[in-house]
MMTF fields as JSON, N, C-alpha, C and O atoms, coordinates in Angstrom:
{
  "mmtfVersion": "1.0.0",
  "mmtfProducer": "UNKNOWN",
  "numBonds": 459,
  "numAtoms": 460,
  "numGroups": 115,
  "numChains": 1,
  "numModels": 1,
  "chainsPerModel": [1],
  "groupsPerChain": [115],
  "chainIdList": ["A"],
  "bondAtomList": [4, 2, 8, 6, 12, 10, 16, 14, 20, 18, 24, 22, 28, 26, 32, 30, 36, 34, 40, 38, 44, 42, 48, 46, 52, 50, 56, 54, 60, 58, 64, 62, 68, 66, 72, 70, 76, 74, 80, 78, 84, 82, 88, 86, 92, 90, 96, 94, 100, 98, 104, 102, 108, 106, 112, 110, 116, 114, 120, 118, 124, 122, 128, 126, 132, 130, 136, 134, 140, 138, 144, 142, 148, 146, 152, 150, 156, 154, 160, 158, 164, 162, 168, 166, 172, 170, 176, 174, 180, 178, 184, 182, 188, 186, 192, 190, 196, 194, 200, 198, 204, 202, 208, 206, 212, 210, 216, 214, 220, 218, 224, 222, 228, 226, 232, 230, 236, 234, 240, 238, 244, 242, 248, 246, 252, 250, 256, 254, 260, 258, 264, 262, 268, 266, 272, 270, 276, 274, 280, 278, 284, 282, 288, 286, 292, 290, 296, 294, 300, 298, 304, 302, 308, 306, 312, 310, 316, 314, 320, 318, 324, 322, 328, 326, 332, 330, 336, 334, 340, 338, 344, 342, 348, 346, 352, 350, 356, 354, 360, 358, 364, 362, 368, 366, 372, 370, 376, 374, 380, 378, 384, 382, 388, 386, 392, 390, 396, 394, 400, 398, 404, 402, 408, 406, 412, 410, 416, 414, 420, 418, 424, 422, 428, 426, 432, 430, 436, 434, 440, 438, 444, 442, 448, 446, 452, 450, 456, 454],
  "bondOrderList": [1, 1, 1, 1, 1, 1, 1, 1, 1, 1, 1, 1, 1, 1, 1, 1, 1, 1, 1, 1, 1, 1, 1, 1, 1, 1, 1, 1, 1, 1, 1, 1, 1, 1, 1, 1, 1, 1, 1, 1, 1, 1, 1, 1, 1, 1, 1, 1, 1, 1, 1, 1, 1, 1, 1, 1, 1, 1, 1, 1, 1, 1, 1, 1, 1, 1, 1, 1, 1, 1, 1, 1, 1, 1, 1, 1, 1, 1, 1, 1, 1, 1, 1, 1, 1, 1, 1, 1, 1, 1, 1, 1, 1, 1, 1, 1, 1, 1, 1, 1, 1, 1, 1, 1, 1, 1, 1, 1, 1, 1, 1, 1, 1, 1],
  "groupList": [{"groupName": "MET", "atomNameList": ["N", "CA", "C", "O"], "elementList": ["N", "C", "C", "O"], "formalChargeList": [0, 0, 0, 0], "bondAtomList": [1, 0, 2, 1, 3, 2], "bondOrderList": [1, 1, 2], "singleLetterCode": "M", "chemCompType": "L-PEPTIDE LINKING"}, {"groupName": "ALA", "atomNameList": ["N", "CA", "C", "O"], "elementList": ["N", "C", "C", "O"], "formalChargeList": [0, 0, 0, 0], "bondAtomList": [1, 0, 2, 1, 3, 2], "bondOrderList": [1, 1, 2], "singleLetterCode": "A", "chemCompType": "L-PEPTIDE LINKING"}, {"groupName": "ASP", "atomNameList": ["N", "CA", "C", "O"], "elementList": ["N", "C", "C", "O"], "formalChargeList": [0, 0, 0, 0], "bondAtomList": [1, 0, 2, 1, 3, 2], "bondOrderList": [1, 1, 2], "singleLetterCode": "D", "chemCompType": "L-PEPTIDE LINKING"}, {"groupName": "ARG", "atomNameList": ["N", "CA", "C", "O"], "elementList": ["N", "C", "C", "O"], "formalChargeList": [0, 0, 0, 0], "bondAtomList": [1, 0, 2, 1, 3, 2], "bondOrderList": [1, 1, 2], "singleLetterCode": "R", "chemCompType": "L-PEPTIDE LINKING"}, {"groupName": "ILE", "atomNameList": ["N", "CA", "C", "O"], "elementList": ["N", "C", "C", "O"], "formalChargeList": [0, 0, 0, 0], "bondAtomList": [1, 0, 2, 1, 3, 2], "bondOrderList": [1, 1, 2], "singleLetterCode": "I", "chemCompType": "L-PEPTIDE LINKING"}, {"groupName": "LEU", "atomNameList": ["N", "CA", "C", "O"], "elementList": ["N", "C", "C", "O"], "formalChargeList": [0, 0, 0, 0], "bondAtomList": [1, 0, 2, 1, 3, 2], "bondOrderList": [1, 1, 2], "singleLetterCode": "L", "chemCompType": "L-PEPTIDE LINKING"}, {"groupName": "VAL", "atomNameList": ["N", "CA", "C", "O"], "elementList": ["N", "C", "C", "O"], "formalChargeList": [0, 0, 0, 0], "bondAtomList": [1, 0, 2, 1, 3, 2], "bondOrderList": [1, 1, 2], "singleLetterCode": "V", "chemCompType": "L-PEPTIDE LINKING"}, {"groupName": "GLU", "atomNameList": ["N", "CA", "C", "O"], "elementList": ["N", "C", "C", "O"], "formalChargeList": [0, 0, 0, 0], "bondAtomList": [1, 0, 2, 1, 3, 2], "bondOrderList": [1, 1, 2], "singleLetterCode": "E", "chemCompType": "L-PEPTIDE LINKING"}, {"groupName": "PRO", "atomNameList": ["N", "CA", "C", "O"], "elementList": ["N", "C", "C", "O"], "formalChargeList": [0, 0, 0, 0], "bondAtomList": [1, 0, 2, 1, 3, 2], "bondOrderList": [1, 1, 2], "singleLetterCode": "P", "chemCompType": "L-PEPTIDE LINKING"}, {"groupName": "LYS", "atomNameList": ["N", "CA", "C", "O"], "elementList": ["N", "C", "C", "O"], "formalChargeList": [0, 0, 0, 0], "bondAtomList": [1, 0, 2, 1, 3, 2], "bondOrderList": [1, 1, 2], "singleLetterCode": "K", "chemCompType": "L-PEPTIDE LINKING"}, {"groupName": "PHE", "atomNameList": ["N", "CA", "C", "O"], "elementList": ["N", "C", "C", "O"], "formalChargeList": [0, 0, 0, 0], "bondAtomList": [1, 0, 2, 1, 3, 2], "bondOrderList": [1, 1, 2], "singleLetterCode": "F", "chemCompType": "L-PEPTIDE LINKING"}, {"groupName": "SER", "atomNameList": ["N", "CA", "C", "O"], "elementList": ["N", "C", "C", "O"], "formalChargeList": [0, 0, 0, 0], "bondAtomList": [1, 0, 2, 1, 3, 2], "bondOrderList": [1, 1, 2], "singleLetterCode": "S", "chemCompType": "L-PEPTIDE LINKING"}, {"groupName": "THR", "atomNameList": ["N", "CA", "C", "O"], "elementList": ["N", "C", "C", "O"], "formalChargeList": [0, 0, 0, 0], "bondAtomList": [1, 0, 2, 1, 3, 2], "bondOrderList": [1, 1, 2], "singleLetterCode": "T", "chemCompType": "L-PEPTIDE LINKING"}, {"groupName": "GLY", "atomNameList": ["N", "CA", "C", "O"], "elementList": ["N", "C", "C", "O"], "formalChargeList": [0, 0, 0, 0], "bondAtomList": [1, 0, 2, 1, 3, 2], "bondOrderList": [1, 1, 2], "singleLetterCode": "G", "chemCompType": "PEPTIDE LINKING"}, {"groupName": "HIS", "atomNameList": ["N", "CA", "C", "O"], "elementList": ["N", "C", "C", "O"], "formalChargeList": [0, 0, 0, 0], "bondAtomList": [1, 0, 2, 1, 3, 2], "bondOrderList": [1, 1, 2], "singleLetterCode": "H", "chemCompType": "L-PEPTIDE LINKING"}, {"groupName": "TYR", "atomNameList": ["N", "CA", "C", "O"], "elementList": ["N", "C", "C", "O"], "formalChargeList": [0, 0, 0, 0], "bondAtomList": [1, 0, 2, 1, 3, 2], "bondOrderList": [1, 1, 2], "singleLetterCode": "Y", "chemCompType": "L-PEPTIDE LINKING"}, {"groupName": "GLN", "atomNameList": ["N", "CA", "C", "O"], "elementList": ["N", "C", "C", "O"], "formalChargeList": [0, 0, 0, 0], "bondAtomList": [1, 0, 2, 1, 3, 2], "bondOrderList": [1, 1, 2], "singleLetterCode": "Q", "chemCompType": "L-PEPTIDE LINKING"}, {"groupName": "CYS", "atomNameList": ["N", "CA", "C", "O"], "elementList": ["N", "C", "C", "O"], "formalChargeList": [0, 0, 0, 0], "bondAtomList": [1, 0, 2, 1, 3, 2], "bondOrderList": [1, 1, 2], "singleLetterCode": "C", "chemCompType": "L-PEPTIDE LINKING"}, {"groupName": "TRP", "atomNameList": ["N", "CA", "C", "O"], "elementList": ["N", "C", "C", "O"], "formalChargeList": [0, 0, 0, 0], "bondAtomList": [1, 0, 2, 1, 3, 2], "bondOrderList": [1, 1, 2], "singleLetterCode": "W", "chemCompType": "L-PEPTIDE LINKING"}],
  "groupTypeList": [0, 1, 2, 3, 4, 5, 4, 6, 1, 3, 0, 7, 8, 7, 9, 1, 3, 7, 6, 1, 1, 5, 10, 7, 1, 11, 2, 3, 12, 11, 5, 8, 12, 2, 5, 13, 6, 12, 3, 3, 7, 5, 10, 14, 15, 14, 2, 2, 5, 15, 10, 14, 5, 6, 7, 10, 7, 13, 7, 1, 2, 3, 1, 0, 1, 1, 1, 3, 6, 3, 7, 2, 10, 16, 16, 5, 17, 1, 2, 5, 2, 8, 5, 4, 11, 8, 15, 2, 8, 1, 12, 18, 3, 11, 8, 1, 2, 1, 0, 1, 12, 11, 10, 15, 3, 18, 12, 1, 9, 7, 13, 6, 7, 14, 11],
  "groupIdList": [1, 2, 3, 4, 5, 6, 7, 8, 9, 10, 11, 12, 13, 14, 15, 16, 17, 18, 19, 20, 21, 22, 23, 24, 25, 26, 27, 28, 29, 30, 31, 32, 33, 34, 35, 36, 37, 38, 39, 40, 41, 42, 43, 44, 45, 46, 47, 48, 49, 50, 51, 52, 53, 54, 55, 56, 57, 58, 59, 60, 61, 62, 63, 64, 65, 66, 67, 68, 69, 70, 71, 72, 73, 74, 75, 76, 77, 78, 79, 80, 81, 82, 83, 84, 85, 86, 87, 88, 89, 90, 91, 92, 93, 94, 95, 96, 97, 98, 99, 100, 101, 102, 103, 104, 105, 106, 107, 108, 109, 110, 111, 112, 113, 114, 115],
  "secStructList": [7, 7, 3, 3, 3, 3, 3, 3, 3, 3, 7, 7, 4, 4, 4, 2, 2, 2, 2, 2, 2, 2, 2, 2, 2, 2, 2, 6, 1, 1, 2, 2, 2, 2, 2, 6, 3, 3, 3, 3, 3, 3, 3, 3, 3, 6, 6, 6, 3, 3, 3, 3, 3, 3, 3, 3, 1, 1, 7, 2, 2, 2, 2, 2, 2, 2, 2, 2, 6, 7, 2, 2, 2, 2, 2, 2, 2, 2, 2, 2, 6, 6, 6, 7, 3, 3, 1, 1, 6, 6, 6, 7, 7, 1, 4, 4, 4, 4, 5, 7, 7, 7, 7, 3, 3, 3, 3, 6, 6, 6, 3, 3, 3, 3, 7],
  "xCoordList": [82.754, 83.287, 82.702, 82.639, 82.285, 81.755, 82.903, 84.033, 82.592, 83.606, 82.964, 81.742, 83.785, 83.252, 84.229, 85.413, 83.695, 84.527, 84.12, 82.984, 85.065, 84.799, 85.304, 86.5, 84.377, 84.692, 84.824, 83.977, 85.885, 86.135, 86.106, 86.796, 85.302, 85.181, 84.816, 84.93, 84.378, 83.955, 82.501, 82.056, 81.784, 80.384, 80.033, 80.384, 79.354, 78.861, 77.725, 76.842, 77.722, 76.718, 75.271, 74.406, 75.004, 73.627, 73.174, 71.992, 74.076, 73.729, 73.373, 72.978, 73.506, 73.31, 71.923, 71.808, 70.888, 69.527, 69.352, 68.732, 69.896, 69.783, 70.56, 70.08, 71.75, 72.548, 71.811, 71.714, 71.297, 70.554, 69.335, 69.035, 68.636, 67.451, 67.824, 67.091, 68.949, 69.396, 69.71, 69.334, 70.396, 70.692, 69.428, 69.285, 68.515, 67.265, 66.504, 66.0, 66.419, 65.729, 66.445, 65.797, 67.755, 68.526, 68.401, 68.293, 68.416, 68.343, 66.975, 66.826, 65.985, 64.653, 64.548, 63.518, 65.605, 65.637, 66.364, 66.703, 66.595, 67.315, 68.828, 69.545, 69.326, 70.772, 71.511, 72.437, 71.149, 71.935, 71.863, 72.867, 70.696, 70.543, 71.369, 72.052, 71.305, 72.063, 73.568, 74.29, 74.04, 75.471, 75.888, 77.074, 74.917, 75.233, 75.455, 76.101, 74.925, 75.065, 74.163, 72.974, 74.726, 73.955, 73.742, 72.87, 74.547, 74.425, 75.086, 76.107, 74.482, 75.078, 74.862, 73.782, 75.884, 75.746, 76.546, 77.695, 75.919, 76.541, 76.802, 75.976, 77.969, 78.348, 78.879, 79.445, 78.691, 79.458, 80.136, 79.646, 81.271, 82.098, 82.617, 83.139, 82.462, 82.878, 82.28, 81.129, 83.053, 82.498, 82.286, 81.341, 83.144, 82.99, 83.423, 83.477, 83.728, 84.117, 82.891, 81.911, 82.968, 81.886, 82.471, 83.527, 81.782, 82.189, 81.008, 79.868, 81.3, 80.261, 80.729, 81.636, 80.106, 80.434, 79.459, 78.244, 79.997, 79.162, 79.669, 80.864, 78.754, 79.104, 78.451, 77.321, 79.186, 78.759, 78.744, 79.479, 77.899, 77.899, 79.188, 79.745, 79.657, 80.856, 81.961, 82.074, 82.779, 83.93, 83.509, 82.778, 83.969, 83.637, 84.165, 83.476, 85.379, 85.962, 85.097, 84.874, 84.618, 83.768, 82.442, 81.97, 81.851, 80.582, 80.75, 79.899, 81.842, 82.065, 82.338, 81.927, 83.019, 83.247, 81.918, 81.706, 81.029, 79.703, 78.89, 78.144, 79.032, 78.277, 78.668, 77.807, 79.945, 80.443, 79.824, 79.766, 79.365, 78.8, 77.277, 76.658, 76.678, 75.217, 74.769, 75.351, 73.737, 73.196, 72.673, 72.874, 71.99, 71.425, 72.526, 72.354, 73.633, 74.758, 75.409, 75.749, 75.577, 76.151, 75.279, 75.791, 73.954, 73.044, 73.143, 73.151, 73.219, 73.379, 74.658, 74.652, 75.74, 77.011, 76.885, 77.395, 76.212, 76.014, 75.181, 75.459, 74.162, 73.321, 74.097, 73.837, 75.051, 75.843, 76.991, 77.474, 77.425, 78.586, 78.534, 79.537, 77.41, 77.413, 77.352, 77.509, 77.124, 76.936, 78.154, 78.376, 78.937, 80.089, 81.316, 81.269, 82.409, 83.641, 84.776, 84.701, 85.821, 86.953, 87.594, 87.616, 88.105, 88.827, 90.029, 90.27, 90.776, 91.948, 91.87, 92.367, 91.258, 91.079, 92.384, 92.373, 93.496, 94.777, 95.266, 95.986, 94.881, 95.363, 94.274, 94.56, 93.033, 91.914, 91.931, 91.924, 91.955, 91.9, 90.689, 90.156, 90.255, 89.115, 88.498, 89.098, 87.303, 86.688, 87.584, 87.46, 88.472, 89.378, 90.239, 90.667, 90.492, 91.293, 90.549, 91.15, 89.262, 88.454, 88.284, 87.67, 88.814, 88.615, 89.675, 90.876, 89.202, 90.112, 90.677, 90.051, 91.858, 92.509, 92.425, 92.865, 91.859, 91.762, 93.131, 93.816, 93.523, 94.801, 94.667, 95.646, 93.456, 93.215, 91.731, 90.892, 91.423, 90.016, 89.902, 90.753, 88.859, 88.577, 87.106, 86.265, 86.784, 85.403, 85.356, 86.342, 84.22, 84.065, 84.25, 84.773, 83.824, 83.89, 85.297, 85.755, 85.981, 87.263, 88.48, 89.61, 88.276, 89.402, 90.062, 89.396, 91.377, 92.144, 92.573, 92.966, 92.484, 92.958, 93.723, 93.172, 94.984, 95.8, 95.803, 95.853, 95.747, 95.789, 97.194, 97.428],
  "yCoordList": [98.032, 99.212, 99.351, 98.375, 100.534, 100.792, 100.84, 101.193, 100.482, 100.422, 100.872, 100.979, 101.133, 101.543, 101.148, 100.917, 101.079, 100.839, 101.829, 102.301, 102.13, 102.963, 102.201, 101.95, 101.843, 101.105, 102.107, 102.986, 101.971, 102.845, 101.983, 100.968, 102.399, 101.635, 102.602, 103.819, 102.034, 102.845, 102.525, 101.379, 103.575, 103.427, 104.591, 105.738, 104.301, 105.37, 106.068, 105.393, 107.414, 108.135, 107.766, 107.798, 107.419, 107.068, 105.741, 105.403, 105.0, 103.729, 103.941, 102.993, 105.167, 105.442, 105.031, 104.433, 105.335, 104.981, 103.472, 102.978, 102.751, 101.291, 100.693, 99.776, 101.218, 100.758, 101.07, 100.217, 102.284, 102.665, 101.772, 101.385, 101.444, 100.582, 99.19, 98.605, 98.658, 97.346, 97.392, 96.484, 98.444, 98.558, 98.819, 98.294, 99.616, 99.869, 98.57, 98.325, 97.748, 96.457, 95.575, 94.94, 95.533, 94.725, 95.263, 94.49, 96.584, 97.189, 97.016, 97.25, 96.61, 96.324, 94.886, 94.494, 94.107, 92.73, 92.708, 93.755, 91.519, 91.388, 91.515, 91.585, 91.547, 91.545, 92.631, 92.301, 93.907, 94.915, 94.742, 94.9, 94.425, 94.229, 93.042, 93.12, 91.943, 90.741, 91.003, 90.395, 91.896, 92.195, 93.347, 93.656, 93.977, 95.095, 96.409, 97.309, 96.533, 97.784, 98.84, 98.602, 99.995, 101.088, 102.239, 103.083, 102.267, 103.353, 102.929, 102.241, 103.352, 103.147, 104.438, 105.026, 104.865, 106.033, 105.784, 105.346, 106.071, 105.869, 107.226, 108.134, 107.354, 108.601, 108.3, 107.234, 109.243, 109.198, 110.547, 111.566, 110.535, 111.729, 111.803, 110.829, 112.96, 113.187, 112.124, 111.722, 111.685, 110.812, 109.377, 108.734, 108.849, 107.413, 106.901, 105.687, 107.764, 107.26, 106.985, 107.73, 105.91, 105.435, 105.219, 104.605, 105.725, 105.536, 104.961, 105.397, 103.982, 103.298, 103.268, 102.515, 104.091, 104.172, 103.294, 103.436, 102.386, 101.512, 101.599, 101.445, 101.846, 101.869, 100.679, 100.304, 100.094, 98.88, 99.107, 99.946, 98.35, 98.36, 97.758, 98.246, 96.706, 95.993, 96.098, 97.095, 95.056, 95.044, 94.801, 93.855, 95.651, 95.537, 94.236, 93.592, 93.841, 92.604, 91.395, 90.534, 91.337, 90.217, 90.229, 89.183, 91.406, 91.523, 91.13, 90.441, 91.567, 91.239, 89.751, 89.173, 89.132, 87.679, 86.938, 85.961, 87.394, 86.776, 87.006, 86.127, 88.175, 88.502, 87.6, 87.154, 87.332, 86.58, 85.195, 84.673, 84.595, 83.241, 83.252, 82.191, 84.415, 84.52, 84.571, 85.283, 83.812, 83.812, 85.174, 85.598, 85.881, 87.181, 88.197, 89.03, 88.142, 89.031, 88.663, 89.54, 87.378, 86.918, 87.335, 87.708, 87.27, 87.688, 89.192, 89.639, 89.975, 91.421, 91.739, 92.582, 91.072, 91.289, 90.935, 91.653, 89.839, 89.433, 90.468, 90.768, 91.014, 92.04, 93.338, 94.053, 93.635, 94.859, 94.733, 95.738, 93.516, 93.289, 94.03, 94.63, 94.019, 94.731, 96.258, 96.979, 96.746, 98.179, 98.865, 100.056, 98.114, 98.662, 97.846, 96.617, 98.534, 97.83, 98.254, 99.307, 97.438, 97.774, 99.102, 99.467, 99.808, 101.062, 100.792, 101.518, 99.746, 99.379, 97.89, 97.067, 97.534, 96.121, 95.322, 94.115, 95.973, 95.265, 94.737, 93.74, 95.397, 94.976, 94.368, 93.905, 94.359, 93.869, 92.349, 91.668, 91.826, 90.387, 89.991, 88.892, 90.892, 90.597, 91.913, 92.968, 91.879, 93.12, 93.918, 95.139, 93.24, 93.952, 94.968, 95.966, 94.72, 95.641, 96.932, 97.883, 96.976, 98.163, 99.035, 100.099, 98.605, 99.318, 100.401, 100.14, 101.613, 102.717, 102.536, 101.914, 103.084, 102.997, 104.345, 105.364, 104.338, 105.559, 105.885, 104.998, 107.148, 107.534, 108.696, 109.078, 109.271, 110.356, 110.384, 110.226, 110.588, 110.66, 111.66, 111.696, 112.463, 113.396, 113.288, 113.241, 113.246, 113.332, 114.327, 114.509, 114.959, 115.917, 115.233, 115.829, 113.995, 113.262, 112.752, 112.849, 112.211, 111.542, 112.309, 111.929, 113.371, 114.133, 113.459, 112.813, 113.611, 113.11, 111.668, 111.278, 110.892, 109.506, 109.274, 109.43, 108.904, 108.566, 107.063, 106.322, 106.614, 105.169, 104.726, 103.543],
  "zCoordList": [120.592, 119.962, 118.557, 117.809, 118.206, 116.87, 115.863, 116.2, 114.642, 113.59, 112.286, 112.194, 111.286, 109.987, 108.893, 109.136, 107.677, 106.503, 105.418, 105.377, 104.547, 103.385, 102.169, 102.025, 101.306, 100.086, 98.945, 98.78, 98.163, 97.018, 95.758, 95.67, 94.793, 93.547, 92.423, 92.565, 91.315, 90.167, 89.817, 89.886, 89.441, 89.049, 88.131, 88.412, 87.055, 86.194, 86.939, 87.468, 86.996, 87.778, 87.442, 88.318, 86.185, 85.815, 86.431, 86.357, 87.023, 87.686, 89.159, 89.838, 89.659, 91.084, 91.579, 92.649, 90.834, 91.282, 91.393, 92.335, 90.435, 90.45, 91.631, 92.296, 91.878, 93.019, 94.321, 95.203, 94.437, 95.644, 95.847, 96.976, 94.779, 94.885, 95.388, 96.185, 94.933, 95.413, 96.905, 97.647, 97.347, 98.776, 99.585, 100.689, 99.057, 99.774, 99.993, 101.088, 98.975, 99.113, 100.134, 100.966, 100.076, 101.023, 102.446, 103.398, 102.59, 103.918, 104.571, 105.77, 103.797, 104.358, 104.866, 105.414, 104.687, 105.176, 106.523, 107.074, 107.033, 108.306, 108.14, 109.138, 106.918, 106.689, 107.472, 108.212, 107.343, 108.069, 109.593, 110.288, 110.093, 111.538, 112.011, 113.033, 111.268, 111.633, 111.657, 112.446, 110.804, 110.724, 111.638, 111.75, 112.287, 113.17, 112.448, 112.985, 111.23, 110.479, 111.113, 111.323, 111.413, 112.001, 111.028, 111.233, 109.964, 108.989, 107.688, 107.682, 106.594, 105.274, 104.483, 104.526, 103.773, 102.913, 101.639, 101.686, 100.503, 99.192, 98.554, 98.641, 97.907, 97.251, 95.855, 95.613, 94.944, 93.696, 93.545, 94.033, 92.861, 92.725, 91.295, 90.752, 90.71, 89.322, 88.401, 88.571, 87.449, 86.42, 86.854, 86.396, 87.733, 87.966, 89.339, 89.536, 90.281, 91.597, 92.457, 92.431, 93.211, 94.078, 95.467, 95.617, 96.475, 97.867, 98.637, 98.474, 99.473, 100.245, 101.698, 102.052, 102.529, 103.947, 104.723, 104.588, 105.537, 106.363, 107.795, 108.046, 108.736, 110.154, 110.842, 110.532, 111.782, 112.479, 113.987, 114.506, 114.683, 116.152, 116.69, 117.674, 116.049, 116.493, 115.471, 114.758, 115.403, 114.506, 113.055, 112.761, 112.169, 110.746, 110.156, 109.365, 110.53, 109.987, 110.311, 109.46, 111.529, 111.952, 111.184, 110.74, 111.032, 110.309, 108.844, 108.281, 108.229, 106.82, 106.63, 105.624, 107.572, 107.494, 107.576, 106.857, 108.442, 108.557, 107.287, 106.857, 106.692, 105.477, 104.314, 103.555, 104.172, 103.01, 102.856, 101.742, 103.935, 103.859, 103.74, 103.657, 103.729, 103.633, 102.175, 101.356, 101.871, 100.501, 100.09, 98.952, 101.02, 100.659, 100.345, 99.455, 101.047, 100.761, 99.427, 98.632, 99.19, 97.924, 96.743, 95.688, 96.924, 95.858, 95.62, 94.473, 96.693, 96.553, 95.781, 94.884, 96.126, 95.412, 93.934, 93.074, 93.643, 92.245, 91.494, 90.333, 92.156, 91.53, 91.29, 90.322, 92.179, 92.057, 91.058, 90.536, 90.794, 89.918, 88.585, 88.2, 87.861, 86.575, 86.717, 85.732, 87.938, 88.154, 88.764, 88.548, 89.522, 90.24, 89.861, 89.826, 89.579, 89.208, 90.141, 90.775, 90.222, 91.089, 90.696, 89.521, 91.676, 91.415, 90.518, 89.554, 90.843, 90.046, 89.72, 90.489, 88.599, 88.257, 88.21, 88.449, 87.908, 87.802, 89.147, 89.196, 90.237, 91.558, 92.426, 93.53, 91.957, 92.767, 92.835, 91.809, 94.064, 94.293, 95.126, 94.973, 96.013, 96.879, 97.328, 97.125, 97.94, 98.421, 99.375, 99.467, 100.073, 100.981, 100.228, 100.808, 98.946, 98.144, 97.825, 97.327, 98.102, 97.84, 99.081, 99.003, 100.215, 101.475, 101.662, 101.59, 101.901, 102.197, 103.605, 104.463, 103.826, 105.13, 105.831, 105.298, 107.021, 107.814, 108.412, 108.921, 108.352, 108.948, 109.921, 110.563, 110.043, 110.995, 111.302, 110.414, 112.567, 112.971, 114.111, 115.0, 114.084, 115.156, 115.497, 114.599, 116.777, 117.244, 118.397, 119.111, 118.571, 119.663, 121.013, 121.955, 121.097, 122.364, 122.673, 123.812, 121.668, 121.907, 121.408, 121.714, 120.654, 120.141, 118.954, 118.145, 118.855, 117.715, 117.947, 119.047, 116.872, 116.888, 115.595, 114.506, 115.713, 114.54, 114.377, 115.359, 113.136, 112.87, 112.56, 112.31]
}
């Protein structure tokens, strides 16, 4: 079953090119393929909101667990740290705190799905 995650954080818009370049370099490696990533899209909104949509062939939780132990993923996170900050630093404990929760989904093939 395909799965997806939406990460919400903060980023100054002028950092967008640098963030995109880091993901472009990473996406040229085996990392996305090894994790089953089928699509990635980055967005910024207004002054400082950042959205990161990732779609997977399989379960997102399983892929993210596999990613956390990889050196290349850890390095990417370290490179992104000075560029992206938690949406709410007071409540942020782990990357899971940055994941949006889906509550409604519609597709032409499957119709409506409530979470």
